[in-house]
C-alpha positions as CSV (number, residue, x, y, z in Angstrom):
1,M,18.4,-7.3,-1.5
2,K,14.7,-7.7,-2.0
3,E,12.3,-6.0,0.3
4,G,9.5,-7.9,2.0
5,I,5.9,-7.3,1.3
6,W,5.2,-5.6,4.6
7,N,8.0,-3.1,3.9
8,Q,6.4,-2.3,0.6
9,V,3.0,-1.9,2.2
10,L,4.5,0.5,4.8
11,T,6.2,2.5,2.0
12,Y,3.0,2.7,-0.1
13,L,1.1,4.1,3.0
14,Y,3.9,6.6,3.7
15,I,4.6,5.0,7.1
16,R,8.1,4.1,6.2
17,K,10.6,6.2,4.2
18,R,11.3,5.3,0.6
19,N,14.8,3.9,-0.3
20,P,16.8,6.9,-1.7
21,D,18.7,4.6,-4.0
22,A,15.6,3.2,-5.6
23,P,15.1,4.1,-9.3
24,K,12.8,7.0,-10.1
25,G,10.6,7.5,-13.1
26,V,7.1,8.6,-14.2
27,D,6.1,5.0,-14.9
28,L,7.2,3.8,-11.5
29,K,5.4,6.7,-9.8
30,M,2.2,5.9,-11.6
31,M,2.5,2.2,-10.8
32,H,3.1,3.0,-7.1
33,G,0.2,5.4,-7.1
34,M,-2.2,2.7,-8.5
35,N,-0.9,0.2,-6.0
36,R,-1.5,2.7,-3.2
37,I,-5.1,3.3,-4.2
38,S,-5.7,-0.5,-4.6
39,L,-4.2,-1.2,-1.2
40,I,-6.3,1.5,0.5
41,M,-9.5,0.3,-1.1
42,F,-8.7,-3.3,-0.1
43,L,-8.1,-2.2,3.5
44,V,-11.3,-0.2,3.6
45,G,-13.2,-3.2,2.2
46,I,-11.8,-5.4,4.9
47,V,-12.8,-2.9,7.6
48,V,-16.3,-2.7,6.2
49,M,-16.7,-6.5,6.1
50,L,-15.4,-6.8,9.7
51,F,-17.8,-4.1,10.8
52,K,-20.7,-5.9,9.2
53,I,-19.7,-9.3,10.7
54,F,-19.3,-8.0,14.2
55,R,-22.4,-5.7,14.0
56,K,-24.9,-8.6,13.9
């Protein structure tokens, strides 16, 4: 069964526990690490943009 995008976001941000049956490997860990960094940077950018919009 496929996971939804929100479940993946929660997993990347360590809000939800990872599936213990999921495959593990160095490549997969690196990919998830890059995705986590990208997601955090995107969320910070959204917060900064909202702050600038509502500050005016």
